[in-house]
gemmi code that builds the backbone of each chain (N, CA, C; Angstrom):
import gemmi

chains = {
    "A": [
        ("MET", (84.638, 107.207, 123.851), (85.669, 107.896, 124.629), (85.882, 107.226, 125.981)),
        ("LEU", (85.603, 105.927, 126.003), (85.668, 105.204, 127.270), (87.074, 105.168, 127.857)),
        ("PHE", (88.070, 105.041, 126.982), (89.429, 104.812, 127.467), (90.407, 105.924, 127.094)),
        ("ASN", (89.914, 107.061, 126.667), (90.827, 108.118, 126.219), (91.818, 108.531, 127.304)),
        ("ALA", (91.321, 108.670, 128.525), (92.209, 109.121, 129.615), (93.306, 108.087, 129.847)),
        ("GLU", (92.927, 106.797, 129.811), (93.927, 105.740, 130.016), (94.965, 105.755, 128.893)),
        ("ILE", (94.492, 105.930, 127.668), (95.418, 105.942, 126.525), (96.395, 107.113, 126.643)),
        ("GLU", (95.868, 108.270, 126.977), (96.733, 109.451, 127.112), (97.807, 109.203, 128.179)),
        ("THR", (97.412, 108.553, 129.270), (98.376, 108.265, 130.339), (99.417, 107.253, 129.864)),
        ("LEU", (98.938, 106.201, 129.191), (99.860, 105.156, 128.731), (100.912, 105.700, 127.770)),
        ("PHE", (100.469, 106.586, 126.897), (101.372, 107.076, 125.853), (102.125, 108.352, 126.269)),
        ("ASN", (101.965, 108.744, 127.497), (102.694, 109.915, 127.971), (104.194, 109.590, 127.990)),
        ("GLY", (104.978, 110.310, 127.213), (106.420, 110.058, 127.121), (106.753, 108.828, 126.307)),
        ("PHE", (105.891, 108.452, 125.382), (106.091, 107.252, 124.546), (107.270, 107.466, 123.585)),
        ("THR", (108.258, 106.606, 123.670), (109.421, 106.733, 122.781), (109.701, 105.401, 122.098)),
        ("VAL", (110.174, 105.489, 120.873), (110.575, 104.291, 120.131), (111.962, 104.566, 119.540)),
        ("ASP", (112.887, 103.678, 119.806), (114.290, 103.847, 119.364), (114.828, 105.218, 119.799)),
        ("GLY", (114.489, 105.625, 120.996), (114.994, 106.893, 121.536), (114.315, 108.124, 120.988)),
        ("GLU", (113.297, 107.926, 120.161), (112.621, 109.072, 119.532), (111.216, 109.216, 120.119)),
        ("SER", (110.883, 110.417, 120.536), (109.571, 110.651, 121.126), (108.498, 110.657, 120.028)),
        ("ILE", (107.390, 109.965, 120.274), (106.308, 109.895, 119.276), (105.091, 110.636, 119.815)),
        ("ASP", (104.618, 111.605, 119.036), (103.437, 112.369, 119.447), (102.174, 111.525, 119.315)),
        ("LEU", (101.214, 111.790, 120.197), (99.924, 111.109, 120.142), (98.832, 112.168, 120.106)),
        ("ALA", (97.837, 111.965, 119.236), (96.732, 112.924, 119.162), (95.420, 112.177, 119.038)),
        ("TYR", (94.380, 112.786, 119.535), (93.043, 112.192, 119.421), (92.350, 112.736, 118.172)),
        ("LEU", (91.942, 111.887, 117.290), (91.210, 112.189, 116.049), (91.991, 112.950, 114.988)),
        ("PHE", (92.704, 114.009, 115.368), (93.385, 114.812, 114.346), (94.697, 115.358, 114.886)),
        ("TYR", (95.740, 115.235, 114.083), (97.058, 115.718, 114.493), (97.381, 116.992, 113.722)),
        ("ALA", (97.622, 118.055, 114.442), (97.866, 119.342, 113.790), (99.350, 119.684, 113.700)),
        ("GLY", (100.227, 118.809, 114.230), (101.658, 119.104, 114.229), (102.340, 118.723, 112.915)),
        ("HIS", (103.670, 118.718, 112.938), (104.418, 118.433, 111.715), (105.508, 117.385, 111.928)),
        ("ALA", (105.363, 116.550, 112.959), (106.405, 115.551, 113.236), (106.447, 114.497, 112.124)),
        ("ASP", (107.624, 113.877, 111.973), (107.776, 112.830, 110.960), (107.098, 111.530, 111.374)),
        ("LYS", (106.906, 111.386, 112.680), (106.236, 110.178, 113.176), (105.212, 110.591, 114.214)),
        ("TYR", (104.017, 110.124, 114.047), (102.991, 110.421, 115.046), (101.887, 109.369, 115.010)),
        ("ILE", (101.090, 109.369, 116.061), (99.987, 108.399, 116.171), (98.694, 109.167, 116.426)),
        ("VAL", (97.655, 108.791, 115.689), (96.326, 109.356, 115.927), (95.430, 108.216, 116.386)),
        ("TYR", (94.703, 108.424, 117.464), (93.816, 107.359, 117.922), (92.372, 107.826, 117.972)),
        ("SER", (91.455, 106.881, 117.856), (90.032, 107.209, 117.955), (89.245, 105.941, 118.244)),
        ("GLN", (88.124, 106.129, 118.908), (87.250, 104.974, 119.143), (86.383, 104.799, 117.907)),
        ("VAL", (86.417, 103.625, 117.298), (85.683, 103.439, 116.048), (84.441, 102.578, 116.205)),
        ("ASP", (84.355, 101.881, 117.304), (83.205, 100.990, 117.468), (83.100, 100.587, 118.931)),
        ("SER", (81.929, 100.105, 119.318), (81.789, 99.476, 120.630), (80.687, 98.433, 120.535)),
        ("ARG", (80.856, 97.370, 121.281), (79.908, 96.249, 121.211), (79.459, 95.862, 122.613)),
        ("ASN", (78.207, 95.426, 122.722), (77.769, 94.846, 123.994), (78.506, 93.534, 124.184)),
        ("SER", (79.046, 93.334, 125.365), (79.721, 92.053, 125.589), (78.961, 91.193, 126.582)),
        ("TYR", (78.128, 91.818, 127.388), (77.418, 91.033, 128.384), (76.156, 91.777, 128.809)),
        ("SER", (75.024, 91.060, 128.777), (73.762, 91.661, 129.201), (73.119, 90.792, 130.272)),
        ("ALA", (72.455, 91.429, 131.201), (71.722, 90.695, 132.234), (70.695, 91.627, 132.839)),
        ("ASP", (69.614, 91.043, 133.376), (68.564, 91.833, 134.009), (68.074, 92.965, 133.101)),
        ("ASP", (67.860, 92.639, 131.849), (67.362, 93.621, 130.870), (68.248, 94.858, 130.772)),
        ("ASP", (69.528, 94.684, 130.975), (70.416, 95.838, 130.883), (71.797, 95.407, 130.387)),
        ("ILE", (72.532, 96.363, 129.847), (73.895, 96.065, 129.397), (74.829, 96.094, 130.599)),
        ("GLN", (75.589, 95.036, 130.746), (76.503, 94.948, 131.887), (77.969, 95.140, 131.468)),
        ("GLY", (78.225, 94.869, 130.223), (79.609, 94.987, 129.770), (79.696, 95.447, 128.328)),
        ("VAL", (80.725, 96.202, 128.029), (80.913, 96.756, 126.686), (82.365, 96.539, 126.284)),
        ("VAL", (82.569, 96.257, 125.004), (83.935, 96.204, 124.485), (84.121, 97.426, 123.593)),
        ("ALA", (85.105, 98.224, 123.911), (85.399, 99.407, 123.095), (86.513, 99.061, 122.116)),
        ("ILE", (86.345, 99.487, 120.869), (87.332, 99.177, 119.831), (87.981, 100.481, 119.365)),
        ("TYR", (89.278, 100.509, 119.447), (90.024, 101.725, 119.107), (90.966, 101.477, 117.928)),
        ("ASP", (91.057, 102.460, 117.052), (92.056, 102.471, 115.981), (93.245, 103.310, 116.417)),
        ("PHE", (94.436, 102.825, 116.149), (95.651, 103.619, 116.343), (96.300, 103.764, 114.973)),
        ("ASP", (96.242, 104.970, 114.437), (96.790, 105.226, 113.106), (98.228, 105.691, 113.252)),
        ("ILE", (99.140, 104.880, 112.727), (100.562, 105.210, 112.847), (101.020, 105.840, 111.534)),
        ("TYR", (101.523, 107.039, 111.630), (102.037, 107.754, 110.457), (103.538, 107.930, 110.625)),
        ("SER", (104.268, 107.644, 109.550), (105.722, 107.789, 109.636), (106.294, 108.070, 108.256)),
        ("LYS", (107.358, 108.872, 108.225), (108.023, 109.106, 106.938), (109.108, 108.066, 106.689)),
        ("GLY", (109.273, 107.142, 107.625), (110.251, 106.065, 107.451), (109.659, 104.754, 107.925)),
        ("ASN", (110.555, 103.835, 108.274), (110.121, 102.513, 108.724), (109.264, 102.620, 109.996)),
        ("TYR", (108.093, 102.034, 109.961), (107.178, 102.175, 111.104), (106.972, 100.861, 111.854)),
        ("TYR", (107.678, 99.816, 111.465), (107.433, 98.510, 112.100), (107.764, 98.517, 113.596)),
        ("ASN", (108.831, 99.204, 113.962), (109.183, 99.259, 115.389), (108.119, 100.002, 116.195)),
        ("ILE", (107.502, 100.995, 115.566), (106.447, 101.744, 116.277), (105.249, 100.822, 116.500)),
        ("ILE", (104.881, 100.072, 115.472), (103.746, 99.142, 115.611), (104.020, 98.166, 116.747)),
        ("GLU", (105.240, 97.629, 116.747), (105.585, 96.633, 117.760), (105.539, 97.251, 119.164)),
        ("ALA", (106.041, 98.477, 119.286), (106.041, 99.143, 120.598), (104.617, 99.441, 121.056)),
        ("VAL", (103.769, 99.874, 120.115), (102.366, 100.157, 120.459), (101.690, 98.869, 120.908)),
        ("ARG", (101.958, 97.803, 120.163), (101.318, 96.524, 120.481), (101.735, 96.035, 121.875)),
        ("GLN", (103.031, 96.146, 122.149), (103.515, 95.680, 123.459), (102.940, 96.523, 124.587)),
        ("LEU", (102.900, 97.838, 124.370), (102.392, 98.729, 125.421), (100.926, 98.419, 125.731)),
        ("LEU", (100.128, 98.257, 124.678), (98.695, 98.062, 124.900), (98.368, 96.655, 125.393)),
        ("THR", (98.978, 95.652, 124.781), (98.644, 94.278, 125.214), (99.095, 94.020, 126.645)),
        ("SER", (100.175, 94.686, 127.074), (100.596, 94.496, 128.464), (99.684, 95.263, 129.432)),
        ("ASN", (98.758, 96.042, 128.894), (97.782, 96.736, 129.746), (96.354, 96.266, 129.456)),
        ("ASN", (96.245, 94.968, 129.151), (94.940, 94.293, 128.992), (94.143, 94.711, 127.761)),
        ("TRP", (94.808, 95.217, 126.753), (94.138, 95.453, 125.483), (94.341, 94.219, 124.613)),
        ("THR", (93.388, 93.968, 123.717), (93.521, 92.816, 122.818), (93.681, 93.323, 121.394)),
        ("TRP", (94.687, 92.830, 120.733), (94.944, 93.212, 119.334), (93.870, 92.597, 118.442)),
        ("GLN", (93.359, 93.347, 117.477), (92.326, 92.874, 116.543), (92.894, 92.874, 115.122)),
        ("PRO", (93.758, 91.909, 114.807), (94.469, 91.977, 113.514), (93.556, 91.976, 112.296)),
        ("ASN", (92.367, 91.359, 112.408), (91.490, 91.327, 111.224), (90.849, 92.690, 110.949)),
        ("ARG", (91.027, 93.631, 111.850), (90.504, 94.980, 111.609), (91.619, 95.965, 111.238)),
        ("ASP", (92.878, 95.489, 111.194), (93.987, 96.370, 110.813), (93.870, 96.782, 109.348)),
        ("SER", (94.492, 97.893, 109.019), (94.485, 98.327, 107.618), (95.611, 97.625, 106.868)),
        ("PRO", (95.546, 97.636, 105.544), (96.741, 97.228, 104.795), (97.821, 98.299, 104.956)),
        ("ASP", (99.026, 98.034, 104.468), (100.071, 99.061, 104.486), (99.687, 100.151, 103.487)),
        ("LEU", (99.710, 101.388, 103.937), (99.262, 102.481, 103.074), (100.369, 103.520, 102.938)),
        ("TYR", (100.348, 104.251, 101.834), (101.315, 105.328, 101.622), (100.599, 106.523, 101.004)),
        ("ASP", (100.724, 107.673, 101.651), (100.088, 108.880, 101.129), (101.106, 109.609, 100.247)),
        ("VAL", (100.886, 109.540, 98.950), (101.881, 110.054, 97.987), (102.135, 111.544, 98.183)),
        ("ASP", (101.083, 112.326, 98.373), (101.261, 113.781, 98.410), (101.946, 114.270, 99.685)),
        ("THR", (101.823, 113.529, 100.769), (102.451, 113.982, 102.017), (103.716, 113.189, 102.346)),
        ("GLY", (103.881, 112.035, 101.725), (105.069, 111.208, 101.962), (105.035, 110.393, 103.249)),
        ("TYR", (103.859, 110.265, 103.839), (103.743, 109.474, 105.073), (103.328, 108.037, 104.754)),
        ("TYR", (104.021, 107.083, 105.391), (103.493, 105.724, 105.421), (102.433, 105.698, 106.504)),
        ("HIS", (101.465, 104.824, 106.335), (100.323, 104.828, 107.252), (99.863, 103.400, 107.496)),
        ("LYS", (99.705, 103.076, 108.761), (99.169, 101.756, 109.114), (98.215, 101.935, 110.281)),
        ("THR", (97.025, 101.361, 110.148), (96.058, 101.396, 111.244), (96.104, 100.069, 111.973)),
        ("VAL", (96.356, 100.118, 113.267), (96.281, 98.903, 114.081), (95.135, 99.084, 115.073)),
        ("CYS", (94.445, 97.990, 115.315), (93.199, 98.069, 116.057), (93.274, 97.251, 117.353)),
        ("PHE", (92.778, 97.826, 118.430), (92.807, 97.144, 119.729), (91.454, 97.294, 120.415)),
        ("ALA", (91.143, 96.306, 121.253), (89.859, 96.327, 121.965), (90.082, 96.115, 123.450)),
        ("LYS", (89.179, 96.670, 124.241), (89.257, 96.459, 125.683), (87.849, 96.448, 126.274)),
        ("PRO", (87.575, 95.470, 127.149), (86.241, 95.421, 127.753), (86.143, 96.317, 128.978)),
        ("ILE", (84.940, 96.765, 129.247), (84.705, 97.550, 130.453), (83.378, 97.098, 131.053)),
        ("GLN", (83.348, 96.995, 132.356), (82.124, 96.585, 133.033), (81.298, 97.821, 133.366)),
        ("ILE", (80.023, 97.767, 133.036), (79.137, 98.895, 133.328), (78.470, 98.625, 134.674)),
        ("THR", (78.570, 99.570, 135.560), (77.900, 99.382, 136.850), (76.657, 100.261, 136.885)),
        ("ASN", (75.517, 99.599, 137.057), (74.243, 100.337, 137.123), (73.787, 100.420, 138.576)),
        ("ASN", (73.813, 101.590, 139.112), (73.372, 101.734, 140.500), (71.995, 102.387, 140.569)),
    ],
    "B": [
        ("MET", (73.231, 36.197, 126.139), (73.780, 37.558, 126.022), (72.647, 38.538, 125.683)),
        ("ALA", (72.691, 39.695, 126.330), (71.646, 40.688, 126.068), (71.919, 41.408, 124.745)),
        ("ALA", (70.888, 41.777, 124.076), (71.044, 42.494, 122.809), (70.140, 43.723, 122.810)),
        ("PHE", (70.595, 44.707, 122.078), (69.785, 45.926, 122.000), (69.673, 46.352, 120.545)),
        ("VAL", (68.488, 46.555, 120.107), (68.267, 47.041, 118.742), (67.583, 48.401, 118.838)),
        ("GLY", (68.236, 49.400, 118.277), (67.671, 50.753, 118.324), (67.310, 51.231, 116.936)),
        ("GLY", (66.382, 52.133, 116.837), (66.006, 52.681, 115.541), (65.698, 54.158, 115.652)),
        ("LEU", (66.074, 54.879, 114.621), (65.759, 56.310, 114.600), (64.393, 56.514, 113.965)),
        ("PRO", (63.660, 57.518, 114.400), (62.376, 57.788, 113.753), (62.571, 58.095, 112.261)),
        ("ASP", (61.580, 57.704, 111.471), (61.680, 57.885, 110.015), (61.905, 59.342, 109.616)),
        ("ASP", (61.189, 60.267, 110.317), (61.320, 61.674, 109.908), (62.722, 62.220, 110.164)),
        ("LEU", (63.374, 61.687, 111.216), (64.741, 62.117, 111.500), (65.710, 61.575, 110.443)),
        ("ILE", (65.488, 60.313, 110.065), (66.337, 59.710, 109.022), (66.170, 60.488, 107.716)),
        ("LYS", (64.913, 60.866, 107.437), (64.629, 61.613, 106.206), (65.358, 62.971, 106.243)),
        ("MET", (65.338, 63.619, 107.435), (65.992, 64.929, 107.553), (67.508, 64.811, 107.350)),
        ("PHE", (68.097, 63.748, 107.936), (69.550, 63.544, 107.766), (69.894, 63.298, 106.297)),
        ("THR", (69.038, 62.523, 105.625), (69.292, 62.220, 104.206), (69.225, 63.503, 103.375)),
        ("GLU", (68.198, 64.297, 103.664), (68.052, 65.555, 102.917), (69.220, 66.497, 103.207)),
        ("LEU", (69.648, 66.489, 104.477), (70.773, 67.359, 104.851), (72.037, 66.973, 104.108)),
        ("GLU", (72.247, 65.662, 103.976), (73.446, 65.179, 103.286), (73.484, 65.715, 101.856)),
        ("ILE", (72.298, 65.750, 101.258), (72.214, 66.227, 99.866), (72.311, 67.751, 99.823)),
        ("ASN", (71.707, 68.411, 100.811), (71.544, 69.871, 100.729), (72.566, 70.680, 101.534)),
        ("THR", (73.543, 70.030, 102.145), (74.450, 70.762, 103.041), (75.092, 71.964, 102.356)),
        ("GLU", (75.610, 71.732, 101.155), (76.308, 72.830, 100.472), (75.368, 73.985, 100.171)),
        ("GLN", (74.154, 73.627, 99.750), (73.166, 74.664, 99.438), (72.793, 75.431, 100.709)),
        ("MET", (72.686, 74.696, 101.810), (72.335, 75.328, 103.083), (73.423, 76.319, 103.515)),
        ("LEU", (74.681, 75.851, 103.436), (75.786, 76.727, 103.837), (75.858, 77.954, 102.936)),
        ("SER", (75.594, 77.715, 101.645), (75.608, 78.817, 100.687), (74.516, 79.846, 101.031)),
        ("ASP", (73.321, 79.342, 101.360), (72.220, 80.244, 101.732), (72.545, 80.993, 103.023)),
        ("MET", (73.187, 80.281, 103.962), (73.513, 80.911, 105.244), (74.513, 82.043, 105.057)),
        ("ILE", (75.546, 81.767, 104.255), (76.601, 82.780, 104.076), (76.041, 83.988, 103.308)),
        ("THR", (75.135, 83.708, 102.360), (74.531, 84.808, 101.601), (73.643, 85.659, 102.511)),
        ("ALA", (72.927, 85.006, 103.423), (72.065, 85.748, 104.359), (72.913, 86.641, 105.263)),
        ("GLY", (74.052, 86.116, 105.733), (74.961, 86.917, 106.558), (75.518, 88.101, 105.783)),
        ("ALA", (75.880, 87.839, 104.521), (76.442, 88.911, 103.687), (75.404, 89.996, 103.411)),
        ("ALA", (74.140, 89.573, 103.274), (73.071, 90.565, 103.012), (72.936, 91.529, 104.191)),
        ("VAL", (73.149, 91.016, 105.395), (73.098, 91.876, 106.588), (74.226, 92.908, 106.515)),
        ("VAL", (75.417, 92.437, 106.168), (76.567, 93.349, 106.074), (76.324, 94.394, 104.982)),
        ("GLU", (75.811, 93.948, 103.847), (75.542, 94.869, 102.732), (74.571, 95.977, 103.171)),
        ("ALA", (73.512, 95.565, 103.866), (72.526, 96.549, 104.334), (73.168, 97.513, 105.331)),
        ("ASN", (74.010, 96.973, 106.217), (74.676, 97.831, 107.207), (75.632, 98.816, 106.541)),
        ("VAL", (76.378, 98.329, 105.540), (77.331, 99.217, 104.837), (76.562, 100.361, 104.187)),
        ("ASN", (75.459, 100.025, 103.516), (74.658, 101.077, 102.866), (74.107, 102.069, 103.882)),
        ("ALA", (73.727, 101.543, 105.057), (73.147, 102.421, 106.080), (74.204, 103.294, 106.753)),
        ("LYS", (75.393, 102.733, 106.973), (76.423, 103.459, 107.718), (77.337, 104.313, 106.831)),
        ("MET", (77.204, 104.142, 105.518), (78.094, 104.845, 104.592), (77.995, 106.361, 104.796)),
        ("PRO", (79.138, 107.048, 104.956), (79.067, 108.507, 105.145), (78.387, 109.188, 103.952)),
        ("ARG", (77.641, 110.232, 104.253), (76.880, 110.902, 103.195), (77.801, 111.417, 102.086)),
        ("ASP", (78.983, 111.921, 102.486), (79.913, 112.460, 101.486), (80.380, 111.388, 100.522)),
        ("PHE", (80.544, 110.174, 101.040), (80.986, 109.070, 100.189), (79.849, 108.640, 99.266)),
        ("LYS", (78.648, 108.581, 99.820), (77.480, 108.171, 99.027), (77.276, 109.139, 97.861)),
        ("LYS", (77.567, 110.432, 98.153), (77.352, 111.474, 97.148), (78.246, 111.272, 95.916)),
        ("VAL", (79.479, 110.770, 96.143), (80.413, 110.657, 95.023), (80.201, 109.378, 94.221)),
        ("LEU", (79.380, 108.503, 94.714), (79.138, 107.255, 93.992), (77.858, 107.361, 93.169)),
        ("ASN", (77.848, 106.645, 92.077), (76.627, 106.620, 91.272), (75.973, 105.264, 91.432)),
        ("GLY", (74.793, 105.259, 91.951), (74.052, 103.999, 92.060), (74.567, 103.112, 93.169)),
        ("ASN", (74.226, 101.845, 93.067), (74.568, 100.898, 94.123), (75.968, 100.332, 93.899)),
        ("ASN", (76.909, 100.738, 94.720), (78.284, 100.271, 94.559), (78.685, 99.225, 95.579)),
        ("VAL", (77.762, 98.810, 96.412), (78.058, 97.748, 97.385), (77.451, 96.469, 96.849)),
        ("LYS", (78.308, 95.477, 96.670), (77.818, 94.237, 96.058), (78.305, 93.012, 96.811)),
        ("ILE", (77.574, 91.922, 96.628), (77.967, 90.634, 97.232), (78.446, 89.728, 96.099)),
        ("THR", (79.586, 89.107, 96.314), (80.108, 88.208, 95.272), (79.337, 86.883, 95.282)),
        ("LYS", (79.616, 86.078, 94.272), (79.067, 84.720, 94.271), (79.704, 83.939, 95.413)),
        ("VAL", (79.008, 82.938, 95.888), (79.580, 82.083, 96.937), (80.628, 81.180, 96.283)),
        ("TYR", (81.792, 81.089, 96.933), (82.860, 80.260, 96.371), (83.509, 79.430, 97.472)),
        ("LYS", (84.182, 78.371, 97.020), (84.813, 77.469, 97.991), (86.312, 77.690, 98.028)),
        ("THR", (86.887, 77.525, 99.207), (88.343, 77.538, 99.326), (88.769, 76.161, 99.863)),
        ("PRO", (89.209, 75.280, 98.960), (89.491, 73.898, 99.362), (90.570, 73.787, 100.433)),
        ("SER", (91.472, 74.757, 100.513), (92.569, 74.637, 101.478), (92.058, 74.589, 102.921)),
        ("ASP", (90.942, 75.279, 103.189), (90.409, 75.232, 104.560), (88.963, 74.748, 104.595)),
        ("ASP", (88.542, 74.092, 103.507), (87.155, 73.607, 103.408), (86.151, 74.733, 103.601)),
        ("GLY", (86.542, 75.917, 103.243), (85.685, 77.077, 103.492), (84.668, 77.308, 102.390)),
        ("ILE", (83.550, 77.890, 102.778), (82.559, 78.361, 101.814), (82.388, 79.845, 102.113)),
        ("ASN", (82.698, 80.669, 101.142), (82.803, 82.107, 101.410), (82.061, 82.941, 100.375)),
        ("CYS", (81.839, 84.187, 100.731), (81.505, 85.203, 99.744), (82.011, 86.532, 100.313)),
        ("GLN", (82.061, 87.532, 99.494), (82.610, 88.805, 99.953), (81.612, 89.932, 99.718)),
        ("VAL", (81.637, 90.886, 100.611), (80.879, 92.122, 100.401), (81.909, 93.153, 99.954)),
        ("MET", (81.658, 93.769, 98.825), (82.701, 94.653, 98.291), (82.130, 95.956, 97.748)),
        ("ILE", (83.017, 96.921, 97.654), (82.651, 98.207, 97.050), (83.250, 98.221, 95.659)),
        ("THR", (82.421, 98.503, 94.684), (82.880, 98.448, 93.293), (82.677, 99.817, 92.630)),
        ("GLY", (83.149, 99.921, 91.421), (82.889, 101.121, 90.624), (83.990, 102.163, 90.719)),
        ("TYR", (83.734, 103.298, 90.135), (84.734, 104.360, 90.043), (84.150, 105.700, 90.474)),
        ("PHE", (85.050, 106.526, 90.951), (84.688, 107.890, 91.313), (85.359, 108.819, 90.307)),
        ("ILE", (84.583, 109.671, 89.680), (85.141, 110.619, 88.707), (84.992, 112.028, 89.287)),
        ("ASN", (86.140, 112.702, 89.484), (86.047, 114.033, 90.098), (85.817, 115.119, 89.041)),
        ("ARG", (85.759, 116.370, 89.501), (85.408, 117.448, 88.568), (86.486, 117.692, 87.519)),
        ("HIS", (87.710, 117.177, 87.755), (88.771, 117.290, 86.740), (88.791, 116.057, 85.846)),
        ("LYS", (87.766, 115.256, 85.920), (87.608, 114.030, 85.126), (88.643, 112.960, 85.485)),
        ("GLN", (89.235, 113.083, 86.668), (90.160, 112.040, 87.134), (89.347, 110.868, 87.649)),
        ("VAL", (89.765, 109.676, 87.241), (89.013, 108.482, 87.635), (89.762, 107.753, 88.758)),
        ("THR", (89.080, 107.504, 89.856), (89.667, 106.792, 90.992), (88.760, 105.623, 91.351)),
        ("PRO", (89.331, 104.434, 91.549), (88.477, 103.317, 91.964), (87.776, 103.636, 93.286)),
        ("ALA", (86.487, 103.327, 93.350), (85.701, 103.626, 94.561), (86.278, 102.964, 95.818)),
        ("PRO", (86.846, 101.733, 95.726), (87.417, 101.143, 96.950), (88.540, 101.980, 97.550)),
        ("LEU", (89.310, 102.682, 96.689), (90.379, 103.536, 97.226), (89.791, 104.732, 97.981)),
        ("VAL", (88.710, 105.273, 97.437), (88.047, 106.399, 98.110), (87.472, 105.906, 99.447)),
        ("ALA", (86.894, 104.702, 99.406), (86.335, 104.118, 100.640), (87.423, 103.935, 101.688)),
        ("ASN", (88.613, 103.541, 101.209), (89.770, 103.349, 102.092), (90.097, 104.617, 102.875)),
        ("ILE", (89.987, 105.756, 102.199), (90.299, 107.035, 102.852), (89.282, 107.332, 103.943)),
        ("PHE", (88.017, 107.032, 103.659), (86.991, 107.229, 104.690), (87.198, 106.253, 105.844)),
        ("GLU", (87.572, 105.020, 105.512), (87.676, 103.975, 106.536), (88.894, 104.175, 107.437)),
        ("TYR", (90.047, 104.501, 106.831), (91.288, 104.561, 107.603), (91.853, 105.968, 107.743)),
        ("GLY", (91.304, 106.932, 107.009), (91.835, 108.291, 107.083), (93.151, 108.408, 106.337)),
        ("ARG", (93.755, 109.583, 106.402), (95.053, 109.790, 105.763), (95.743, 110.981, 106.407)),
        ("SER", (97.049, 111.050, 106.223), (97.788, 112.167, 106.801), (97.372, 113.449, 106.084)),
        ("GLY", (97.270, 114.504, 106.834), (96.981, 115.801, 106.211), (95.530, 116.007, 105.844)),
        ("ALA", (94.696, 115.006, 106.043), (93.273, 115.200, 105.720), (92.667, 116.171, 106.721)),
        ("PRO", (91.938, 117.169, 106.238), (91.418, 118.185, 107.161), (90.166, 117.719, 107.912)),
        ("TYR", (89.852, 116.443, 107.821), (88.680, 115.922, 108.524), (89.036, 114.554, 109.119)),
        ("PRO", (88.398, 114.194, 110.225), (88.695, 112.866, 110.781), (88.116, 111.758, 109.908)),
        ("LYS", (88.692, 110.578, 110.042), (88.177, 109.465, 109.246), (86.779, 109.078, 109.715)),
        ("GLN", (86.046, 108.437, 108.845), (84.682, 108.017, 109.177), (84.523, 106.525, 108.877)),
        ("PRO", (85.020, 105.677, 109.770), (84.955, 104.242, 109.495), (83.506, 103.747, 109.410)),
        ("PHE", (83.198, 103.027, 108.379), (81.829, 102.505, 108.242), (81.827, 101.040, 107.831)),
        ("PHE", (82.894, 100.590, 107.195), (82.875, 99.234, 106.635), (83.073, 98.171, 107.713)),
        ("ARG", (84.122, 98.346, 108.522), (84.397, 97.332, 109.557), (83.283, 97.296, 110.589)),
        ("ALA", (82.703, 98.466, 110.868), (81.629, 98.519, 111.868), (80.353, 97.847, 111.372)),
        ("SER", (80.310, 97.538, 110.071), (79.111, 96.902, 109.519), (79.058, 95.405, 109.787)),
        ("PHE", (80.160, 94.844, 110.266), (80.195, 93.403, 110.536), (79.776, 93.156, 111.985)),
        ("ASN", (78.485, 93.200, 112.208), (77.944, 92.993, 113.553), (77.691, 91.489, 113.741)),
        ("GLU", (78.520, 90.851, 114.564), (78.511, 89.384, 114.654), (77.142, 88.820, 115.036)),
        ("SER", (76.493, 89.430, 116.034), (75.226, 88.856, 116.496), (74.142, 88.971, 115.428)),
        ("GLN", (74.137, 90.095, 114.699), (73.172, 90.275, 113.609), (73.409, 89.241, 112.505)),
        ("ILE", (74.686, 89.060, 112.168), (75.042, 88.117, 111.095), (74.657, 86.699, 111.505)),
        ("GLU", (74.983, 86.346, 112.756), (74.692, 85.000, 113.240), (73.185, 84.723, 113.202)),
        ("LYS", (72.399, 85.713, 113.603), (70.940, 85.530, 113.620), (70.420, 85.287, 112.195)),
        ("ALA", (70.906, 86.086, 111.239), (70.455, 85.916, 109.855), (70.853, 84.539, 109.328)),
        ("MET", (72.062, 84.095, 109.690), (72.532, 82.790, 109.219), (71.711, 81.653, 109.833)),
        ("LEU", (71.385, 81.774, 111.109), (70.585, 80.726, 111.765), (69.162, 80.699, 111.212)),
        ("ASP", (68.638, 81.887, 110.874), (67.302, 81.926, 110.254), (67.313, 81.186, 108.918)),
        ("ALA", (68.399, 81.379, 108.153), (68.510, 80.682, 106.868), (68.652, 79.173, 107.084)),
        ("GLN", (69.314, 78.815, 108.147), (69.521, 77.389, 108.443), (68.198, 76.686, 108.776)),
        ("LYS", (67.268, 77.452, 109.363), (65.986, 76.851, 109.795), (65.191, 76.280, 108.623)),
        ("LYS", (65.452, 76.790, 107.421), (64.748, 76.257, 106.250), (65.115, 74.796, 106.011)),
        ("TYR", (66.306, 74.417, 106.493), (66.822, 73.067, 106.218), (66.738, 72.158, 107.433)),
        ("ILE", (66.904, 72.735, 108.615), (66.889, 71.913, 109.822), (65.681, 72.305, 110.668)),
        ("GLU", (64.790, 71.347, 110.829), (63.613, 71.611, 111.654), (63.973, 71.424, 113.106)),
        ("GLU", (63.598, 72.390, 113.906), (63.836, 72.251, 115.337), (62.540, 71.828, 116.019)),
        ("SER", (62.647, 70.857, 116.903), (61.423, 70.431, 117.586), (61.579, 70.635, 119.079)),
    ],
}
model = gemmi.Model(1)
for chain_id, residues in chains.items():
    chain = gemmi.Chain(chain_id)
    for i, (resn, *xyz) in enumerate(residues, 1):
        res = gemmi.Residue()
        res.name, res.seqid = resn, gemmi.SeqId(i, " ")
        for name, pos in zip(("N", "CA", "C"), xyz):
            atom = gemmi.Atom()
            atom.name, atom.element = name, gemmi.Element(name[0])
            atom.pos, atom.b_iso = gemmi.Position(*pos), 0.0
            res.add_atom(atom)
        chain.add_residue(res)
    model.add_chain(chain)
structure = gemmi.Structure()
structure.add_model(model)
structure.setup_entities()
């Protein structure tokens, strides 16, 4: 949960093609045709010194659900995050998925961001 | 005119000769050692609910194979087998794993990613270097 507050701020009022896209952490309880669910799925030590961890990379999944074309949403998410120092992790993305019973297309895109740990 | 004649120690020449012969075997052993780490991690991190629906060991390592287009030597860690539900419906286990890994719309529980998190680079690298030590002596 290292970057949840930043993500919530970044996606506040997030719109794609003039349409507002809801964002939820872990689980979306609404009924919109397009929404994004995010969660931290992993974290790695990025730098250690003096017998302690000095830096961590947090890895987040952004699950994009849409009942129509979702490519513009992916592109908008990618631009928003990469312009705020997030790094896209394409080898961790999901394949294109479709949930038959709900009619949602689904794509998971993955981003990482480092954070420096200050030990006082 | 000055001349210089240099020579490598015999044991080093012997090691290079052996390496030339054994390179492919070494790379194969290294990649298998790395894959074994991933396999162990997948088994350890697998959600209990997913483990419950599988029968036996469904995480497997493929044979090592070459991809000539990029001179690669590879193998894969994969989930195999089938899940049979109480209505006798058969679903490939990788599809069930997909739901745990990436989640789905309308699922009443959050996703539980375990597969991608099993690829711990430093752990894999250490196992691969340990396998390499069998072939290359460090002095």
